CHARMM internal coordinates of N, CA and C (Angstrom, degrees):
IC EDIT
DIST 1 N 1 CA 1.4552
DIST 1 CA 1 C 1.5281
ANGL 1 N 1 CA 1 C 108.41
DIST 1 C 2 N 1.3243
ANGL 1 CA 1 C 2 N 115.99
DIHE 1 N 1 CA 1 C 2 N 127.62
DIST 2 N 2 CA 1.4604
ANGL 1 C 2 N 2 CA 122.13
DIHE 1 CA 1 C 2 N 2 CA 177.83
DIST 2 CA 2 C 1.5286
ANGL 2 N 2 CA 2 C 110.74
DIHE 1 C 2 N 2 CA 2 C -87.39
DIST 2 C 3 N 1.3319
ANGL 2 CA 2 C 3 N 116.79
DIHE 2 N 2 CA 2 C 3 N -43.58
DIST 3 N 3 CA 1.4591
ANGL 2 C 3 N 3 CA 121.89
DIHE 2 CA 2 C 3 N 3 CA -177.11
DIST 3 CA 3 C 1.5178
ANGL 3 N 3 CA 3 C 109.59
DIHE 2 C 3 N 3 CA 3 C -145.04
DIST 3 C 4 N 1.3232
ANGL 3 CA 3 C 4 N 115.41
DIHE 3 N 3 CA 3 C 4 N 134.11
DIST 4 N 4 CA 1.4623
ANGL 3 C 4 N 4 CA 120.70
DIHE 3 CA 3 C 4 N 4 CA 176.16
DIST 4 CA 4 C 1.5248
ANGL 4 N 4 CA 4 C 108.36
DIHE 3 C 4 N 4 CA 4 C -136.38
DIST 4 C 5 N 1.3190
ANGL 4 CA 4 C 5 N 116.40
DIHE 4 N 4 CA 4 C 5 N 126.76
DIST 5 N 5 CA 1.4626
ANGL 4 C 5 N 5 CA 122.78
DIHE 4 CA 4 C 5 N 5 CA 179.74
DIST 5 CA 5 C 1.5201
ANGL 5 N 5 CA 5 C 107.15
DIHE 4 C 5 N 5 CA 5 C -124.05
DIST 5 C 6 N 1.3373
ANGL 5 CA 5 C 6 N 116.55
DIHE 5 N 5 CA 5 C 6 N 132.05
DIST 6 N 6 CA 1.4622
ANGL 5 C 6 N 6 CA 120.05
DIHE 5 CA 5 C 6 N 6 CA -177.30
DIST 6 CA 6 C 1.5239
ANGL 6 N 6 CA 6 C 110.48
DIHE 5 C 6 N 6 CA 6 C -136.14
DIST 6 C 7 N 1.3151
ANGL 6 CA 6 C 7 N 116.80
DIHE 6 N 6 CA 6 C 7 N 109.78
DIST 7 N 7 CA 1.4602
ANGL 6 C 7 N 7 CA 122.02
DIHE 6 CA 6 C 7 N 7 CA 174.97
DIST 7 CA 7 C 1.5179
ANGL 7 N 7 CA 7 C 114.69
DIHE 6 C 7 N 7 CA 7 C 73.04
DIST 7 C 8 N 1.3172
ANGL 7 CA 7 C 8 N 118.12
DIHE 7 N 7 CA 7 C 8 N 31.16
DIST 8 N 8 CA 1.4635
ANGL 7 C 8 N 8 CA 122.25
DIHE 7 CA 7 C 8 N 8 CA -178.98
DIST 8 CA 8 C 1.5250
ANGL 8 N 8 CA 8 C 110.99
DIHE 7 C 8 N 8 CA 8 C -69.89
DIST 8 C 9 N 1.3314
ANGL 8 CA 8 C 9 N 115.94
DIHE 8 N 8 CA 8 C 9 N 129.94
DIST 9 N 9 CA 1.4671
ANGL 8 C 9 N 9 CA 121.80
DIHE 8 CA 8 C 9 N 9 CA 174.82
DIST 9 CA 9 C 1.5205
ANGL 9 N 9 CA 9 C 108.12
DIHE 8 C 9 N 9 CA 9 C -131.82
DIST 9 C 10 N 1.3275
ANGL 9 CA 9 C 10 N 116.79
DIHE 9 N 9 CA 9 C 10 N 146.81
DIST 10 N 10 CA 1.4557
ANGL 9 C 10 N 10 CA 121.50
DIHE 9 CA 9 C 10 N 10 CA 179.44
DIST 10 CA 10 C 1.5143
ANGL 10 N 10 CA 10 C 109.19
DIHE 9 C 10 N 10 CA 10 C -151.84
DIST 10 C 11 N 1.3320
ANGL 10 CA 10 C 11 N 116.05
DIHE 10 N 10 CA 10 C 11 N 137.27
DIST 11 N 11 CA 1.4653
ANGL 10 C 11 N 11 CA 121.93
DIHE 10 CA 10 C 11 N 11 CA 176.36
DIST 11 CA 11 C 1.5154
ANGL 11 N 11 CA 11 C 108.78
DIHE 10 C 11 N 11 CA 11 C -121.98
DIST 11 C 12 N 1.3193
ANGL 11 CA 11 C 12 N 116.10
DIHE 11 N 11 CA 11 C 12 N 147.35
DIST 12 N 12 CA 1.4538
ANGL 11 C 12 N 12 CA 122.51
DIHE 11 CA 11 C 12 N 12 CA 176.93
DIST 12 CA 12 C 1.5158
ANGL 12 N 12 CA 12 C 107.83
DIHE 11 C 12 N 12 CA 12 C -123.89
DIST 12 C 13 N 1.3354
ANGL 12 CA 12 C 13 N 115.63
DIHE 12 N 12 CA 12 C 13 N 115.87
DIST 13 N 13 CA 1.4676
ANGL 12 C 13 N 13 CA 121.96
DIHE 12 CA 12 C 13 N 13 CA -176.81
DIST 13 CA 13 C 1.5275
ANGL 13 N 13 CA 13 C 111.62
DIHE 12 C 13 N 13 CA 13 C 53.64
DIST 13 C 14 N 1.3110
ANGL 13 CA 13 C 14 N 115.68
DIHE 13 N 13 CA 13 C 14 N 41.07
DIST 14 N 14 CA 1.4562
ANGL 13 C 14 N 14 CA 121.25
DIHE 13 CA 13 C 14 N 14 CA 176.99
DIST 14 CA 14 C 1.5159
ANGL 14 N 14 CA 14 C 115.43
DIHE 13 C 14 N 14 CA 14 C 81.37
DIST 14 C 15 N 1.3273
ANGL 14 CA 14 C 15 N 117.00
DIHE 14 N 14 CA 14 C 15 N -0.13
DIST 15 N 15 CA 1.4640
ANGL 14 C 15 N 15 CA 121.08
DIHE 14 CA 14 C 15 N 15 CA 179.79
DIST 15 CA 15 C 1.5298
ANGL 15 N 15 CA 15 C 108.68
DIHE 14 C 15 N 15 CA 15 C -103.39
DIST 15 C 16 N 1.3300
ANGL 15 CA 15 C 16 N 117.97
DIHE 15 N 15 CA 15 C 16 N 119.38
DIST 16 N 16 CA 1.4699
ANGL 15 C 16 N 16 CA 119.55
DIHE 15 CA 15 C 16 N 16 CA 178.67
DIST 16 CA 16 C 1.5309
ANGL 16 N 16 CA 16 C 110.96
DIHE 15 C 16 N 16 CA 16 C -61.23
DIST 16 C 17 N 1.3308
ANGL 16 CA 16 C 17 N 115.51
DIHE 16 N 16 CA 16 C 17 N 128.69
DIST 17 N 17 CA 1.4592
ANGL 16 C 17 N 17 CA 121.21
DIHE 16 CA 16 C 17 N 17 CA 178.25
DIST 17 CA 17 C 1.5281
ANGL 17 N 17 CA 17 C 109.41
DIHE 16 C 17 N 17 CA 17 C -106.83
DIST 17 C 18 N 1.3276
ANGL 17 CA 17 C 18 N 116.13
DIHE 17 N 17 CA 17 C 18 N -42.77
DIST 18 N 18 CA 1.4592
ANGL 17 C 18 N 18 CA 122.68
DIHE 17 CA 17 C 18 N 18 CA 176.53
DIST 18 CA 18 C 1.5183
ANGL 18 N 18 CA 18 C 107.93
DIHE 17 C 18 N 18 CA 18 C -127.22
DIST 18 C 19 N 1.3109
ANGL 18 CA 18 C 19 N 117.49
DIHE 18 N 18 CA 18 C 19 N 135.80
DIST 19 N 19 CA 1.4645
ANGL 18 C 19 N 19 CA 121.00
DIHE 18 CA 18 C 19 N 19 CA 179.02
DIST 19 CA 19 C 1.5229
ANGL 19 N 19 CA 19 C 110.10
DIHE 18 C 19 N 19 CA 19 C -136.11
DIST 19 C 20 N 1.3283
ANGL 19 CA 19 C 20 N 116.75
DIHE 19 N 19 CA 19 C 20 N 113.64
DIST 20 N 20 CA 1.4542
ANGL 19 C 20 N 20 CA 121.84
DIHE 19 CA 19 C 20 N 20 CA 173.92
DIST 20 CA 20 C 1.5200
ANGL 20 N 20 CA 20 C 115.16
DIHE 19 C 20 N 20 CA 20 C 63.75
DIST 20 C 21 N 1.3261
ANGL 20 CA 20 C 21 N 117.22
DIHE 20 N 20 CA 20 C 21 N 36.47
DIST 21 N 21 CA 1.4688
ANGL 20 C 21 N 21 CA 121.17
DIHE 20 CA 20 C 21 N 21 CA -178.99
DIST 21 CA 21 C 1.5260
ANGL 21 N 21 CA 21 C 109.71
DIHE 20 C 21 N 21 CA 21 C -73.88
DIST 21 C 22 N 1.3172
ANGL 21 CA 21 C 22 N 116.47
DIHE 21 N 21 CA 21 C 22 N 128.51
DIST 22 N 22 CA 1.4576
ANGL 21 C 22 N 22 CA 122.59
DIHE 21 CA 21 C 22 N 22 CA 177.91
DIST 22 CA 22 C 1.5228
ANGL 22 N 22 CA 22 C 108.92
DIHE 21 C 22 N 22 CA 22 C -136.01
DIST 22 C 23 N 1.3325
ANGL 22 CA 22 C 23 N 116.29
DIHE 22 N 22 CA 22 C 23 N 127.16
DIST 23 N 23 CA 1.4650
ANGL 22 C 23 N 23 CA 121.13
DIHE 22 CA 22 C 23 N 23 CA 175.72
DIST 23 CA 23 C 1.5233
ANGL 23 N 23 CA 23 C 109.06
DIHE 22 C 23 N 23 CA 23 C -165.21
DIST 23 C 24 N 1.3108
ANGL 23 CA 23 C 24 N 116.20
DIHE 23 N 23 CA 23 C 24 N 166.63
DIST 24 N 24 CA 1.4586
ANGL 23 C 24 N 24 CA 121.05
DIHE 23 CA 23 C 24 N 24 CA 174.20
DIST 24 CA 24 C 1.5200
ANGL 24 N 24 CA 24 C 109.04
DIHE 23 C 24 N 24 CA 24 C -141.46
DIST 24 C 25 N 1.3214
ANGL 24 CA 24 C 25 N 114.40
DIHE 24 N 24 CA 24 C 25 N 153.26
DIST 25 N 25 CA 1.4595
ANGL 24 C 25 N 25 CA 121.81
DIHE 24 CA 24 C 25 N 25 CA 178.48
DIST 25 CA 25 C 1.5234
ANGL 25 N 25 CA 25 C 107.03
DIHE 24 C 25 N 25 CA 25 C -127.37
DIST 25 C 26 N 1.3110
ANGL 25 CA 25 C 26 N 115.80
DIHE 25 N 25 CA 25 C 26 N 122.39
DIST 26 N 26 CA 1.4599
ANGL 25 C 26 N 26 CA 120.94
DIHE 25 CA 25 C 26 N 26 CA -179.87
DIST 26 CA 26 C 1.5271
ANGL 26 N 26 CA 26 C 110.42
DIHE 25 C 26 N 26 CA 26 C -91.63
DIST 26 C 27 N 1.3236
ANGL 26 CA 26 C 27 N 115.29
DIHE 26 N 26 CA 26 C 27 N 158.89
DIST 27 N 27 CA 1.4600
ANGL 26 C 27 N 27 CA 121.12
DIHE 26 CA 26 C 27 N 27 CA 176.96
DIST 27 CA 27 C 1.5280
ANGL 27 N 27 CA 27 C 109.37
DIHE 26 C 27 N 27 CA 27 C -56.03
DIST 27 C 28 N 1.3285
ANGL 27 CA 27 C 28 N 115.95
DIHE 27 N 27 CA 27 C 28 N 132.02
DIST 28 N 28 CA 1.4505
ANGL 27 C 28 N 28 CA 121.68
DIHE 27 CA 27 C 28 N 28 CA 178.52
DIST 28 CA 28 C 1.5227
ANGL 28 N 28 CA 28 C 114.55
DIHE 27 C 28 N 28 CA 28 C 91.24
DIST 28 C 29 N 1.3287
ANGL 28 CA 28 C 29 N 117.81
DIHE 28 N 28 CA 28 C 29 N -12.02
DIST 29 N 29 CA 1.4674
ANGL 28 C 29 N 29 CA 120.55
DIHE 28 CA 28 C 29 N 29 CA 178.48
DIST 29 CA 29 C 1.5251
ANGL 29 N 29 CA 29 C 110.35
DIHE 28 C 29 N 29 CA 29 C -79.76
DIST 29 C 30 N 1.3092
ANGL 29 CA 29 C 30 N 115.87
DIHE 29 N 29 CA 29 C 30 N 148.65
DIST 30 N 30 CA 1.4588
ANGL 29 C 30 N 30 CA 122.76
DIHE 29 CA 29 C 30 N 30 CA 172.75
DIST 30 CA 30 C 1.5241
ANGL 30 N 30 CA 30 C 107.20
DIHE 29 C 30 N 30 CA 30 C -112.19
DIST 30 C 31 N 1.3279
ANGL 30 CA 30 C 31 N 115.85
DIHE 30 N 30 CA 30 C 31 N 130.25
DIST 31 N 31 CA 1.4646
ANGL 30 C 31 N 31 CA 120.75
DIHE 30 CA 30 C 31 N 31 CA -175.30
DIST 31 CA 31 C 1.5245
ANGL 31 N 31 CA 31 C 109.29
DIHE 30 C 31 N 31 CA 31 C -125.69
DIST 31 C 32 N 1.3170
ANGL 31 CA 31 C 32 N 116.37
DIHE 31 N 31 CA 31 C 32 N 140.20
DIST 32 N 32 CA 1.4652
ANGL 31 C 32 N 32 CA 122.17
DIHE 31 CA 31 C 32 N 32 CA 175.15
DIST 32 CA 32 C 1.5215
ANGL 32 N 32 CA 32 C 108.43
DIHE 31 C 32 N 32 CA 32 C -128.75
DIST 32 C 33 N 1.3189
ANGL 32 CA 32 C 33 N 116.51
DIHE 32 N 32 CA 32 C 33 N 138.45
DIST 33 N 33 CA 1.4628
ANGL 32 C 33 N 33 CA 121.73
DIHE 32 CA 32 C 33 N 33 CA 175.57
DIST 33 CA 33 C 1.5216
ANGL 33 N 33 CA 33 C 108.12
DIHE 32 C 33 N 33 CA 33 C -101.61
DIST 33 C 34 N 1.3028
ANGL 33 CA 33 C 34 N 116.26
DIHE 33 N 33 CA 33 C 34 N 120.25
DIST 34 N 34 CA 1.4586
ANGL 33 C 34 N 34 CA 121.95
DIHE 33 CA 33 C 34 N 34 CA -179.29
DIST 34 CA 34 C 1.5151
ANGL 34 N 34 CA 34 C 109.76
DIHE 33 C 34 N 34 CA 34 C -122.08
DIST 34 C 35 N 1.3107
ANGL 34 CA 34 C 35 N 116.80
DIHE 34 N 34 CA 34 C 35 N 142.38
DIST 35 N 35 CA 1.4531
ANGL 34 C 35 N 35 CA 120.27
DIHE 34 CA 34 C 35 N 35 CA 176.33
DIST 35 CA 35 C 1.5151
ANGL 35 N 35 CA 35 C 110.41
DIHE 34 C 35 N 35 CA 35 C 167.26
DIST 35 C 36 N 1.3269
ANGL 35 CA 35 C 36 N 116.23
DIHE 35 N 35 CA 35 C 36 N 167.12
DIST 36 N 36 CA 1.4612
ANGL 35 C 36 N 36 CA 120.38
DIHE 35 CA 35 C 36 N 36 CA -179.92
DIST 36 CA 36 C 1.5294
ANGL 36 N 36 CA 36 C 111.94
DIHE 35 C 36 N 36 CA 36 C -69.37
DIST 36 C 37 N 1.3183
ANGL 36 CA 36 C 37 N 115.66
DIHE 36 N 36 CA 36 C 37 N 167.17
DIST 37 N 37 CA 1.4663
ANGL 36 C 37 N 37 CA 121.34
DIHE 36 CA 36 C 37 N 37 CA 176.85
DIST 37 CA 37 C 1.5205
ANGL 37 N 37 CA 37 C 110.33
DIHE 36 C 37 N 37 CA 37 C -57.20
DIST 37 C 38 N 1.3418
ANGL 37 CA 37 C 38 N 115.04
DIHE 37 N 37 CA 37 C 38 N 142.88
DIST 38 N 38 CA 1.4551
ANGL 37 C 38 N 38 CA 120.40
DIHE 37 CA 37 C 38 N 38 CA 174.55
DIST 38 CA 38 C 1.5098
ANGL 38 N 38 CA 38 C 115.49
DIHE 37 C 38 N 38 CA 38 C 80.62
DIST 38 C 39 N 1.3329
ANGL 38 CA 38 C 39 N 117.85
DIHE 38 N 38 CA 38 C 39 N 17.86
DIST 39 N 39 CA 1.4652
ANGL 38 C 39 N 39 CA 119.34
DIHE 38 CA 38 C 39 N 39 CA -178.49
DIST 39 CA 39 C 1.5217
ANGL 39 N 39 CA 39 C 113.75
DIHE 38 C 39 N 39 CA 39 C -104.61
DIST 39 C 40 N 1.3432
ANGL 39 CA 39 C 40 N 118.30
DIHE 39 N 39 CA 39 C 40 N 8.58
DIST 40 N 40 CA 1.4595
ANGL 39 C 40 N 40 CA 121.16
DIHE 39 CA 39 C 40 N 40 CA 172.82
DIST 40 CA 40 C 1.5194
ANGL 40 N 40 CA 40 C 116.57
DIHE 39 C 40 N 40 CA 40 C 95.82
DIST 40 C 41 N 1.3082
ANGL 40 CA 40 C 41 N 118.92
DIHE 40 N 40 CA 40 C 41 N 9.18
DIST 41 N 41 CA 1.4652
ANGL 40 C 41 N 41 CA 120.99
DIHE 40 CA 40 C 41 N 41 CA -179.17
DIST 41 CA 41 C 1.5272
ANGL 41 N 41 CA 41 C 111.21
DIHE 40 C 41 N 41 CA 41 C -60.41
DIST 41 C 42 N 1.3050
ANGL 41 CA 41 C 42 N 118.11
DIHE 41 N 41 CA 41 C 42 N -49.12
DIST 42 N 42 CA 1.4577
ANGL 41 C 42 N 42 CA 121.52
DIHE 41 CA 41 C 42 N 42 CA -178.93
DIST 42 CA 42 C 1.5220
ANGL 42 N 42 CA 42 C 110.91
DIHE 41 C 42 N 42 CA 42 C -67.69
DIST 42 C 43 N 1.3075
ANGL 42 CA 42 C 43 N 118.09
DIHE 42 N 42 CA 42 C 43 N -38.64
DIST 43 N 43 CA 1.4600
ANGL 42 C 43 N 43 CA 121.89
DIHE 42 CA 42 C 43 N 43 CA 178.30
DIST 43 CA 43 C 1.5166
ANGL 43 N 43 CA 43 C 110.71
DIHE 42 C 43 N 43 CA 43 C -59.85
DIST 43 C 44 N 1.3118
ANGL 43 CA 43 C 44 N 116.23
DIHE 43 N 43 CA 43 C 44 N -42.04
DIST 44 N 44 CA 1.4569
ANGL 43 C 44 N 44 CA 120.12
DIHE 43 CA 43 C 44 N 44 CA 179.26
DIST 44 CA 44 C 1.5066
ANGL 44 N 44 CA 44 C 110.04
DIHE 43 C 44 N 44 CA 44 C -65.16
END
COOR INIT
IC SEED 1 N 1 CA 1 C
IC BUILD
């Protein structure tokens, strides 16, 4: 396992940006984060 995230939450100025994010990335996997503006991609 290269990366494992379990239950990650983050708020910016009191506004929830990420809530309960859980995922893992195994060696050799390629991952892309897709979504509209303001959904926490850069924060993650």
